[in-house]
C-alpha positions as CSV (number, residue, x, y, z in Angstrom):
1,X,-0.1,0.1,0.0
2,X,1.6,3.2,-1.3
3,X,0.7,6.6,0.2
4,X,-3.0,7.1,-1.4
5,X,-2.1,10.5,-2.5
6,X,1.2,9.5,-4.1
7,X,-0.6,6.7,-5.9
8,X,-3.4,8.9,-7.2
9,X,-0.7,11.4,-8.9
10,X,1.1,7.9,-10.2
11,X,-1.9,7.0,-12.0
12,X,-2.3,10.3,-14.1
13,X,-1.2,9.6,-17.7
14,X,2.4,10.9,-17.5
15,X,5.2,11.5,-15.2
16,X,3.7,14.4,-13.3
17,X,5.6,17.3,-12.2
18,X,6.3,16.6,-8.4
19,X,5.5,20.2,-7.6
20,X,2.0,18.9,-7.6
21,X,2.7,16.2,-5.3
22,X,4.8,18.5,-3.0
23,X,2.0,20.9,-2.5
24,X,-0.5,18.3,-2.1
25,X,1.1,16.5,0.5
26,X,2.5,19.5,2.4
27,X,-0.9,21.4,2.4
28,X,-2.5,18.2,3.7
29,X,-1.5,18.8,7.2
30,X,-1.2,16.0,9.9
31,X,-3.1,12.8,9.1
32,X,-2.7,11.6,12.7
33,X,-5.6,13.9,13.4
34,X,-7.8,11.1,11.4
35,X,-6.4,8.4,13.3
36,X,-6.8,10.0,17.0
37,X,-9.3,7.5,17.9
38,X,-7.3,4.4,16.8
39,X,-5.9,2.6,19.7
40,X,-3.0,0.1,19.7
41,X,-5.5,-2.5,19.8
42,X,-7.4,-1.2,16.8
43,X,-6.1,-4.1,14.5
44,X,-8.4,-6.3,16.7
45,X,-11.3,-4.4,15.3
46,X,-10.0,-4.2,11.9
47,X,-9.2,-7.7,11.1
48,X,-13.1,-8.5,11.4
49,X,-13.9,-5.7,9.2
50,X,-11.6,-7.1,6.4
51,X,-12.7,-10.6,6.9
52,X,-16.3,-9.5,6.3
53,X,-15.2,-7.6,3.2
54,X,-13.3,-10.5,1.8
55,X,-16.2,-12.7,2.3
56,X,-18.3,-10.6,-0.1
57,X,-15.8,-10.9,-3.0
58,X,-15.7,-13.6,-5.7
59,X,-14.0,-14.0,-9.2
60,X,-14.3,-15.7,-12.4
61,X,-12.2,-16.0,-15.5
62,X,-13.8,-16.1,-18.9
63,X,-12.6,-18.8,-21.6
64,X,-10.7,-16.3,-23.4
65,X,-8.6,-15.5,-20.1
66,X,-10.2,-12.2,-19.1
67,X,-10.6,-12.1,-15.2
68,X,-13.2,-10.3,-13.2
69,X,-13.2,-9.7,-9.3
70,X,-16.8,-8.8,-8.0
71,X,-17.6,-7.7,-4.5
72,X,-21.2,-7.3,-3.6
73,X,-22.1,-4.1,-1.5
74,X,-25.8,-3.5,-1.3
75,X,-25.6,-0.4,0.8
76,X,-26.3,1.8,-1.8
77,X,-27.8,1.5,-5.3
78,X,-24.4,2.1,-7.2
79,X,-21.7,0.4,-8.8
80,X,-18.0,1.3,-9.7
81,X,-16.2,-0.3,-12.2
82,X,-12.2,-0.4,-13.1
83,X,-10.9,-2.1,-16.2
84,X,-7.2,-2.6,-15.7
85,X,-4.9,-3.2,-18.6
86,X,-1.6,-4.7,-17.5
87,X,0.3,-2.4,-19.6
88,X,2.1,1.0,-19.1
89,X,5.0,3.1,-20.0
90,X,7.4,0.4,-19.2
91,X,6.2,-1.9,-21.9
92,X,6.5,0.6,-24.9
93,X,8.8,-0.4,-27.9
94,X,12.2,1.7,-28.2
95,X,11.7,5.1,-29.7
96,X,7.7,4.7,-29.3
97,X,7.8,6.3,-25.7
98,X,4.5,7.7,-24.7
99,X,2.1,5.3,-27.0
100,X,0.5,3.6,-23.8
101,X,-0.7,7.2,-22.8
102,X,-1.5,8.1,-26.1
103,X,-3.9,5.0,-26.5
104,X,-5.6,5.7,-23.1
105,X,-6.4,9.3,-24.6
106,X,-7.8,7.7,-27.8
107,X,-9.9,5.1,-26.0
108,X,-12.5,7.6,-25.3
109,X,-12.8,8.5,-29.0
110,X,-15.4,6.0,-29.5
111,X,-16.0,2.9,-31.8
112,X,-17.3,1.8,-35.4
113,X,-20.6,2.8,-34.0
114,X,-20.1,5.3,-31.1
115,X,-18.6,8.6,-32.0
116,X,-19.2,8.8,-35.6
117,X,-22.1,9.7,-38.2
118,X,-20.9,7.3,-41.0
119,X,-17.7,5.0,-40.1
120,X,-17.7,3.9,-43.7
121,X,-17.1,7.0,-45.1
122,X,-14.9,8.3,-42.1
123,X,-12.6,5.5,-42.3
124,X,-11.5,6.2,-45.9
125,X,-10.6,9.7,-44.8
126,X,-8.8,8.6,-41.9
127,X,-6.8,6.1,-44.0
128,X,-6.1,9.2,-46.4
129,X,-5.1,11.4,-43.5
130,X,-2.4,8.6,-42.3
131,X,-1.1,8.5,-46.0
132,X,-0.5,12.0,-46.3
133,X,1.2,12.2,-42.9
134,X,3.6,9.5,-44.1
135,X,4.2,11.5,-47.2
136,X,4.8,14.8,-45.2
137,X,7.4,12.6,-42.9
138,X,9.0,11.6,-46.1
139,X,9.3,15.0,-47.8
140,X,10.8,16.5,-44.3
141,X,13.4,13.8,-44.3
142,X,14.6,15.1,-48.0
143,X,14.4,18.7,-46.7
144,X,11.6,19.1,-49.6
145,X,10.1,22.1,-48.2
146,X,7.9,22.9,-51.1
147,X,6.2,19.4,-51.3
148,X,6.0,19.8,-47.3
149,X,4.0,23.0,-47.6
150,X,1.7,21.4,-50.3
151,X,1.0,18.3,-48.3
152,X,0.3,20.0,-45.2
153,X,-2.5,21.9,-47.0
154,X,-4.0,18.9,-48.1
155,X,-3.6,17.4,-44.7
156,X,-5.6,20.1,-43.1
157,X,-8.3,19.8,-45.5
158,X,-8.6,16.2,-44.8
159,X,-8.6,16.8,-41.1
160,X,-11.5,19.1,-41.6
161,X,-13.4,16.5,-43.4
162,X,-12.6,14.0,-41.0
163,X,-14.0,16.3,-38.1
164,X,-17.2,16.6,-39.8
165,X,-18.0,12.8,-39.1
166,X,-17.2,13.0,-35.4
167,X,-19.9,13.2,-32.8
168,X,-17.6,14.8,-29.9
169,X,-17.4,12.9,-26.7
170,X,-20.3,10.9,-27.6
171,X,-18.9,7.8,-25.3
172,X,-18.8,10.2,-22.2
173,X,-22.3,11.6,-22.9
174,X,-24.0,8.4,-23.2
175,X,-22.5,7.5,-19.8
176,X,-23.4,10.7,-18.2
177,X,-26.8,10.7,-19.6
178,X,-27.3,7.2,-18.1
179,X,-26.1,8.5,-14.5
180,X,-22.6,7.7,-14.8
181,X,-20.1,9.8,-12.8
182,X,-16.4,9.8,-12.5
183,X,-15.6,8.6,-16.1
184,X,-11.7,8.7,-16.4
185,X,-8.5,6.9,-17.0
186,X,-5.0,6.9,-15.9
187,X,-1.7,5.7,-17.3
188,X,1.1,4.9,-15.2
189,X,4.6,3.0,-15.9
190,X,2.9,-0.3,-14.9
191,X,-0.4,-0.1,-15.8
192,X,-3.5,1.7,-17.6
193,X,-6.9,1.8,-16.0
194,X,-10.3,2.9,-17.1
195,X,-13.2,3.6,-14.4
196,X,-16.5,5.5,-13.8
197,X,-19.5,4.6,-11.8
198,X,-23.0,3.9,-12.7
199,X,-26.6,3.6,-11.0
200,X,-26.9,-0.3,-10.2
201,X,-29.6,-0.7,-13.0
202,X,-27.1,0.3,-15.4
203,X,-25.1,-2.9,-15.3
204,X,-25.6,-4.1,-18.9
205,X,-25.2,-0.7,-20.2
206,X,-21.7,-0.7,-18.7
207,X,-21.1,-4.2,-20.1
208,X,-22.2,-3.1,-23.7
209,X,-20.3,0.1,-23.6
210,X,-17.0,-1.2,-22.0
211,X,-16.8,-4.5,-24.2
212,X,-17.4,-2.2,-27.5
213,X,-14.5,0.3,-26.4
214,X,-11.9,-2.4,-26.6
215,X,-13.5,-4.8,-29.1
216,X,-14.1,-2.0,-32.0
217,X,-12.2,1.0,-31.1
218,X,-11.5,3.7,-33.7
219,X,-8.5,6.0,-32.6
220,X,-10.1,9.0,-34.4
221,X,-8.8,12.6,-34.0
222,X,-5.4,11.3,-33.5
223,X,-3.5,14.2,-34.8
224,X,-5.4,16.6,-32.6
225,X,-4.9,14.5,-29.7
226,X,-1.1,14.5,-30.4
227,X,-1.1,18.2,-30.2
228,X,-2.7,18.3,-26.8
229,X,-0.3,15.6,-25.4
230,X,2.7,17.6,-26.8
231,X,1.0,20.7,-25.1
232,X,0.9,18.8,-21.8
233,X,4.4,17.7,-21.9
234,X,5.4,21.3,-22.7
235,X,3.5,22.5,-19.7
236,X,4.4,20.1,-17.2
237,X,8.1,18.9,-18.2
238,X,9.7,21.3,-20.7
239,X,8.4,24.4,-19.1
240,X,8.5,23.3,-15.3
241,X,11.7,23.2,-13.4
242,X,10.6,20.1,-11.3
243,X,9.3,18.2,-14.4
244,X,12.6,18.8,-15.9
245,X,14.3,17.3,-12.8
246,X,12.1,14.5,-12.2
247,X,12.8,13.2,-16.0
248,X,16.4,13.7,-15.3
249,X,16.6,12.2,-12.0
250,X,14.8,9.0,-12.9
251,X,17.1,8.8,-16.0
252,X,20.1,9.2,-13.9
253,X,18.6,6.7,-10.9
254,X,17.7,3.9,-13.4
255,X,20.7,2.4,-15.8
256,X,18.5,-0.1,-17.7
257,X,15.1,-0.5,-16.3
258,X,12.2,1.4,-18.5
259,X,11.3,3.2,-14.9
260,X,13.9,5.7,-16.5
261,X,11.4,6.8,-19.3
262,X,8.8,9.3,-18.7
263,X,5.2,7.8,-19.0
264,X,4.3,11.0,-21.2
265,X,7.0,10.1,-23.7
266,X,10.1,12.1,-25.0
267,X,9.0,14.8,-27.5
268,X,10.7,13.1,-30.6
269,X,8.9,10.0,-30.0
270,X,5.5,11.4,-29.5
271,X,5.8,13.6,-32.5
272,X,6.8,10.3,-34.8
273,X,3.8,8.1,-33.5
274,X,1.4,7.2,-36.1
275,X,-2.2,5.7,-35.7
276,X,-0.6,2.3,-36.7
277,X,1.8,2.5,-33.8
278,X,-1.1,2.7,-31.4
279,X,-3.3,0.1,-33.1
280,X,-0.2,-2.5,-33.0
281,X,0.3,-1.5,-29.5
282,X,-3.4,-2.2,-28.8
283,X,-3.3,-5.4,-30.5
284,X,-0.4,-6.8,-28.6
285,X,-1.6,-5.7,-25.0
286,X,-5.3,-5.1,-25.1
287,X,-6.2,-8.8,-25.3
288,X,-8.6,-10.4,-23.2
289,X,-5.8,-12.4,-21.0
290,X,-4.4,-8.9,-20.4
291,X,-7.3,-7.2,-19.1
292,X,-8.8,-7.6,-15.4
293,X,-11.9,-6.0,-14.4
294,X,-12.9,-5.2,-10.7
295,X,-16.7,-4.5,-10.1
296,X,-18.0,-3.3,-6.6
297,X,-21.4,-2.4,-5.4
298,X,-24.9,-3.3,-5.7
299,X,-24.5,-6.3,-7.9
300,X,-25.4,-9.9,-8.0
301,X,-22.3,-12.0,-8.7
302,X,-24.2,-14.3,-10.9
303,X,-25.7,-11.6,-13.0
304,X,-22.2,-10.0,-13.6
305,X,-21.0,-13.5,-14.6
306,X,-23.7,-14.2,-17.1
307,X,-23.5,-10.8,-18.8
308,X,-19.7,-10.9,-19.0
309,X,-20.1,-14.3,-20.9
310,X,-22.4,-12.5,-23.4
311,X,-20.5,-8.9,-24.0
312,X,-16.9,-9.9,-23.0
313,X,-17.0,-13.6,-24.2
314,X,-17.0,-12.1,-27.7
315,X,-13.3,-11.2,-27.5
316,X,-11.1,-13.5,-29.5
317,X,-8.2,-15.2,-27.4
318,X,-4.8,-13.7,-28.2
319,X,-1.2,-14.6,-27.5
320,X,0.6,-13.7,-24.0
321,X,1.9,-10.1,-24.6
322,X,5.8,-10.1,-23.9
323,X,6.7,-9.1,-20.4
324,X,9.5,-6.9,-19.1
325,X,12.7,-9.0,-18.7
326,X,15.1,-6.1,-17.9
327,X,16.4,-6.1,-14.4
328,X,18.0,-3.0,-13.0
329,X,21.6,-3.8,-12.2
330,X,22.7,-3.3,-8.6
331,X,24.0,0.3,-7.9
332,X,27.4,0.3,-6.9
333,X,28.2,4.1,-6.5
334,X,26.6,7.3,-5.8
335,X,25.1,9.1,-8.6
336,X,23.9,12.7,-9.1
337,X,22.5,15.1,-11.2
338,X,22.5,18.9,-11.0
339,X,20.3,21.4,-13.2
340,X,20.6,24.8,-13.1
341,X,17.2,26.4,-13.7
342,X,15.0,29.5,-13.2
343,X,13.8,28.0,-9.9
344,X,14.1,28.1,-6.2
345,X,16.5,25.4,-5.0
346,X,15.3,21.8,-4.6
347,X,17.0,18.5,-3.2
348,X,16.1,15.3,-4.2
349,X,17.4,12.0,-2.7
350,X,16.7,8.5,-3.9
351,X,17.6,4.7,-3.0
352,X,16.6,1.6,-4.8
353,X,14.2,-0.5,-3.1
354,X,12.1,-3.6,-3.7
355,X,8.8,-4.2,-5.7
356,X,5.2,-4.2,-4.1
357,X,5.2,-7.9,-3.5
358,X,8.5,-8.2,-1.7
359,X,8.2,-9.2,2.1
360,X,9.7,-6.1,3.2
361,X,7.6,-3.7,1.4
362,X,5.5,-3.0,4.4
363,X,8.5,-2.0,6.2
364,X,9.4,0.6,3.8
365,X,6.0,2.0,4.1
366,X,6.4,2.5,7.9
367,X,9.8,4.1,7.3
368,X,8.0,6.7,4.9
369,X,5.3,7.3,7.4
370,X,7.8,8.0,10.2
371,X,10.0,10.1,8.4
372,X,7.6,12.1,6.4
373,X,3.7,11.8,7.2
374,X,2.5,15.2,8.3
375,X,3.7,17.9,10.8
376,X,4.6,15.6,13.5
377,X,7.0,13.5,11.2
378,X,10.8,13.6,11.8
379,X,11.5,15.6,8.3
380,X,9.0,18.1,8.9
381,X,10.0,18.8,12.6
382,X,13.6,18.7,12.1
383,X,14.2,20.2,8.6
384,X,11.3,22.6,8.4
385,X,10.6,23.5,12.3
386,X,13.8,23.1,13.9
387,X,16.7,23.8,11.9
388,X,14.5,25.9,9.3
389,X,16.7,24.6,6.1
390,X,13.6,23.6,4.1
391,X,10.1,24.8,3.4
392,X,8.9,21.3,2.2
393,X,10.4,18.0,3.4
394,X,8.7,14.9,2.3
395,X,9.4,11.3,1.2
396,X,7.5,8.6,-0.5
397,X,8.2,4.8,-1.4
398,X,7.1,3.5,-4.7
399,X,8.5,5.7,-7.1
400,X,8.0,6.1,-10.2
401,X,5.6,2.8,-9.7
402,X,6.2,-0.5,-7.6
403,X,5.4,-3.4,-9.7
404,X,9.2,-3.6,-10.3
405,X,11.9,-2.6,-7.8
406,X,11.9,1.3,-7.6
407,X,13.0,4.0,-5.2
408,X,12.4,5.5,-2.0
409,X,12.5,9.1,-2.9
410,X,12.9,12.3,-0.4
411,X,12.6,15.9,-1.6
412,X,12.8,19.2,-0.2
413,X,12.6,22.7,-1.1
414,X,15.3,24.8,0.6
415,X,14.1,27.8,2.9
416,X,15.6,31.3,1.7
417,X,18.4,31.3,4.3
418,X,19.9,27.7,3.5
419,X,21.6,25.8,0.9
420,X,20.9,22.4,-0.7
421,X,24.0,21.1,1.1
422,X,22.5,22.1,4.6
423,X,19.3,20.3,3.5
424,X,21.3,17.2,2.4
425,X,23.1,17.0,5.7
426,X,20.0,17.4,7.9
427,X,18.2,14.9,5.7
428,X,21.2,12.3,6.1
429,X,21.2,12.8,9.9
430,X,17.6,11.8,10.1
431,X,18.1,8.6,7.9
432,X,21.3,7.9,9.9
433,X,19.1,7.8,13.1
434,X,17.0,4.9,11.5
435,X,20.2,2.8,11.6
436,X,21.5,3.3,15.1
437,X,18.6,4.3,17.4
438,X,15.6,1.8,17.5
439,X,12.3,3.3,16.8
440,X,10.2,3.8,20.1
441,X,7.2,1.7,20.5
442,X,5.2,4.8,20.8
443,X,6.2,6.1,17.3
444,X,6.1,2.7,15.9
445,X,2.6,2.1,16.9
446,X,1.7,5.9,15.6
447,X,3.0,5.1,12.4
448,X,1.1,1.8,12.0
449,X,-2.3,3.6,13.1
450,X,-1.8,6.0,10.3
451,X,-1.2,3.3,7.8
452,X,-3.9,1.3,9.0
453,X,-6.4,4.2,8.8
454,X,-5.1,5.3,5.4
455,X,-5.7,1.7,4.1
456,X,-9.1,1.6,5.6
457,X,-9.9,5.0,4.1
458,X,-8.9,4.0,0.7
459,X,-11.3,0.9,0.8
460,X,-14.1,3.2,2.1
461,X,-15.7,3.6,-1.3
462,X,-16.7,1.4,-4.3
463,X,-14.2,3.1,-6.3
464,X,-11.3,2.9,-4.1
465,X,-12.1,-0.7,-3.5
466,X,-12.2,-1.8,-6.8
467,X,-9.0,-0.2,-7.8
468,X,-7.2,-1.6,-4.9
469,X,-8.6,-5.2,-5.4
470,X,-7.5,-5.1,-9.2
471,X,-4.2,-3.7,-8.6
472,X,-3.1,-6.3,-5.8
473,X,-4.6,-9.1,-8.1
474,X,-2.4,-7.8,-11.1
475,X,0.8,-6.8,-9.2
476,X,0.8,-9.4,-6.5
477,X,-0.9,-12.4,-8.2
478,X,-4.0,-12.2,-5.5
479,X,-6.4,-9.8,-4.7
480,X,-6.3,-11.3,-1.1
481,X,-2.9,-9.7,-0.4
482,X,-4.6,-6.5,-0.2
483,X,-6.1,-7.6,3.1
484,X,-3.2,-9.4,4.5
485,X,-1.7,-5.7,4.6
486,X,-2.8,-5.2,8.1
487,X,-1.5,-8.5,9.5
488,X,1.9,-7.8,7.9
489,X,1.9,-4.2,9.3
490,X,1.2,-5.6,12.7
491,X,4.3,-7.7,12.5
492,X,6.8,-4.8,11.7
493,X,9.1,-4.4,14.5
494,X,11.8,-1.9,15.2
495,X,14.5,-4.3,14.4
496,X,13.0,-4.7,11.0
497,X,13.1,-0.8,10.4
498,X,16.7,-0.8,11.6
499,X,17.7,-3.8,9.3
500,X,16.1,-2.4,6.3
501,X,17.6,1.0,7.0
502,X,21.1,-0.5,7.0
503,X,20.7,-2.4,3.9
504,X,18.9,0.5,2.0
505,X,20.3,3.8,3.0
506,X,24.1,3.6,1.6
507,X,25.9,5.9,-0.3
508,X,26.4,3.5,-3.2
509,X,22.8,2.9,-3.4
510,X,22.1,6.7,-3.6
511,X,21.0,9.2,-6.3
512,X,21.0,12.9,-5.5
513,X,19.3,15.6,-7.8
514,X,19.8,19.2,-7.3
515,X,17.9,22.1,-8.8
516,X,20.1,25.3,-8.4
517,X,19.2,28.7,-9.8
518,X,20.3,29.7,-13.0
519,X,23.8,31.7,-13.0
520,X,23.5,35.0,-13.9
């Protein structure tokens, strides 16, 4: 279980500028207030709740390999749906970065029946558009500027013709007209998820819409969407100091693993993507055996299974998509990256840590909580309040995602009277304390209470439960592991924290990032 707020930002469809993470976390205050009534014995009341919740969950797998997790919750006549594609930025081919995120955008553009006034005619124009785009790229490679200009004019005419066939946002309007809410999607390094909620009497409508979306998609308005994505990249990365640092930091911290690449993609790759690239990526990774669906709310399990057979059983079976085989080599010496930018100084420090399914994952959660959860955390009290070397001081585990070994990341914005060197020294002192001074029982229990409360809050809605169930199913192999988090949390000891701190927080495992003001 990663900090919920961080998970939210990780699931946005690009490598987000962590300035938003900074401001969101820093402004959230001390979460301990939310756990004040949680005593040291609260786990005993928590376990029955989780056991009861687990009994409401069933699962089935269609013959084509598509898996469904269904939790019945009849407390209100609503249902939340999450479609989880086990594909993200790490799965993209070389020189095609950003294609997973691009596909997520295009998945809302409709199908052969939704989003068009006449697909037969529209299809021909879309084909002509793609052909002219190819000719433009070939002319550019020959520096044939005159032909580029002529072809570009033809391209714009075709684009206007294609637009005449588009029924804008028809998929979304169908959902909203039928009472659907929170329709959205998100791409991370590890996955792409699509989600929304419906009144319980719209179960079959969801089955029809969602099955069509990935059975007969049409990636229309491709070139318009490309411009939108390029603008997103300019806004959040190229014109944002923190966005630039995040991209450079990950590229430094990871040598081989694709966690080093931005989910939104590199500018050159995005510009070069074609509709065929997106279609090829879809054909490989959006087979039924790579999709898992979680449904939580006022439903009956047998009804879900029967309708799923009708609507999703239509999907033809596909070969297993390729899996990531790249293993990040063990870091053997400290790395660093410094950027001189028009910005206030920032300091980042990251350490390689194991994936979500590692037994020590919960220990890293506790360490992160002790160091940086709210205004009573060690980093806030030391760096911000006592030494006043930072305006913001936070940390998180599971960056940029957690299906594979990743990073525990610490970051701080320096105060006006301090330097990044002073921040680094103060941070090092707090980290070193974990290695040599056992965490008190009171502080350990406080961290556990916060994490326990955070987990329960994340499961307090149908959508939160649906997202958590499907994530644990895909990333750890069993959705049941979500509920074992509390038991694992209870077992963490001060000795575990000291042991993990010693093996993790070593100089040869460290990557440092600095943003310094641009020299005049």
